[in-house]
C-alpha positions in Angstrom: 93.6 -57.0 166.8 91.0 -54.0 165.9 92.3 -51.1 164.2 90.8 -47.8 164.2 91.2 -44.2 163.2 89.8 -40.6 163.2 87.8 -39.0 160.2 90.9 -37.4 158.9 93.2 -40.5 159.5 95.8 -38.5 161.1 95.4 -40.6 164.3 95.6 -44.7 164.2 95.3 -46.9 166.9 94.8 -50.6 167.5 92.8 -52.4 170.2 94.3 -55.8 171.2 92.2 -56.9 174.0 88.8 -58.2 174.5 85.9 -55.6 175.4 84.7 -55.8 179.1 81.3 -54.4 177.8 79.7 -52.2 175.2 76.4 -50.3 175.3 74.3 -47.4 173.8 73.7 -44.4 176.0 70.9 -42.1 175.3 71.3 -39.5 178.1 71.3 -36.1 177.2 75.1 -35.7 177.7 75.9 -38.4 175.2 73.3 -36.9 172.8 75.2 -33.6 172.9 78.7 -34.9 172.7 77.9 -37.4 170.0 75.7 -35.1 167.8 73.4 -37.7 167.5 70.3 -39.5 169.3 72.9 -41.7 171.3 76.6 -42.6 172.2 78.2 -45.8 172.0 80.8 -46.8 174.8 82.9 -49.6 174.6 84.5 -50.3 178.3 88.1 -51.8 177.8 91.3 -52.1 179.6 93.5 -49.0 178.9 96.6 -51.2 178.3 94.8 -52.8 175.4 94.9 -49.8 173.2 97.9 -48.2 171.6 98.2 -45.3 169.4 100.3 -46.3 166.1 100.1 -42.9 164.3 99.8 -39.5 165.4 99.4 -37.8 168.8 96.2 -37.7 170.7 94.8 -34.4 172.3 93.3 -34.4 175.7 90.6 -32.0 177.1 89.3 -32.1 180.5 85.6 -31.9 180.9 83.4 -31.9 184.0 80.5 -34.7 183.8 78.4 -35.0 186.7 81.0 -33.5 189.2 83.7 -35.9 187.8 86.7 -34.4 185.7 86.9 -36.7 182.6 89.7 -36.6 180.0 88.3 -36.5 176.3 91.0 -38.3 174.2 90.6 -36.9 170.8 92.4 -35.9 167.3 93.5 -32.4 167.6 93.0 -31.9 163.9 89.2 -33.3 163.0 88.0 -33.6 166.8 87.0 -37.1 166.5 86.6 -38.5 170.3 88.6 -41.8 170.8 87.9 -42.6 174.1 87.1 -41.1 177.8 88.8 -41.8 181.0 89.0 -40.6 184.6 90.9 -40.9 187.6 88.1 -42.2 189.5 88.4 -45.3 187.1 92.0 -46.1 186.7 92.7 -48.8 184.3 89.9 -48.6 182.2 88.5 -46.3 179.4 85.4 -45.7 177.6 86.3 -46.3 173.8 84.1 -44.8 171.2 83.6 -48.0 169.0 82.5 -46.0 165.8 86.0 -45.2 165.4 86.8 -48.9 164.4 87.8 -49.5 161.0 85.3 -52.4 161.2 82.4 -52.1 163.3 80.5 -55.3 162.6 81.9 -57.4 165.2 80.2 -55.8 168.1 76.9 -54.6 169.3 75.7 -53.0 172.2 74.5 -55.5 175.2 72.0 -52.7 176.5 70.4 -49.4 176.1 70.9 -46.7 179.0 68.9 -43.7 179.9 66.1 -44.7 177.7 64.0 -42.1 179.6 65.9 -39.5 177.5 65.7 -41.3 174.4 64.6 -39.5 171.5 60.9 -40.2 170.8 61.6 -41.9 167.3 64.2 -44.4 168.4 62.6 -47.8 168.2 64.3 -50.4 170.6 64.2 -54.3 169.7 62.6 -56.5 172.8 65.8 -58.6 172.9 68.4 -55.9 174.2 68.0 -54.7 177.8 66.7 -51.4 178.5 67.6 -49.0 181.4 65.6 -46.2 182.5 68.8 -44.7 184.0 72.4 -45.7 184.8 72.9 -49.3 186.0 75.9 -50.6 187.6 78.9 -51.2 185.3 79.0 -54.6 187.0 75.7 -55.5 185.4 76.9 -54.3 182.1 79.9 -56.3 182.3 77.9 -59.4 183.2 75.7 -59.1 180.1 78.5 -58.8 177.8 80.2 -62.0 179.5 77.0 -63.9 179.2 76.6 -62.8 175.6 80.0 -63.9 174.7 79.4 -67.4 176.2 76.2 -68.2 174.3 
């Protein structure tokens, strides 16, 4: 089990499953929404996450003509995960909200063509100029786990 919370601690959750994949995205949308150089996303099964304290707020945003639900803390605004009707049963969890972030690392860097020029990539983690198929990212996670 992996617990997590928002900055103000008014929302707490637990993740009881195994990730499908985890990646760093350097697209300009992720830079804007994270307020940083990139965003981290961990794709998980929605059924593996449970709110144990508080009530999450949901804001509908438009991302490339897709209506996306941003699940966040109504007090401090910390984003927890994103979901979309087009992808039933899975969510893109923001893994920086885990209480302990030492147990995972991204399997790839996406949209590196939009990366900040001062970001330095290692030579071991795959890089994609744009968006790869999610199945490829899931395979990367599975192959890393089996090493």
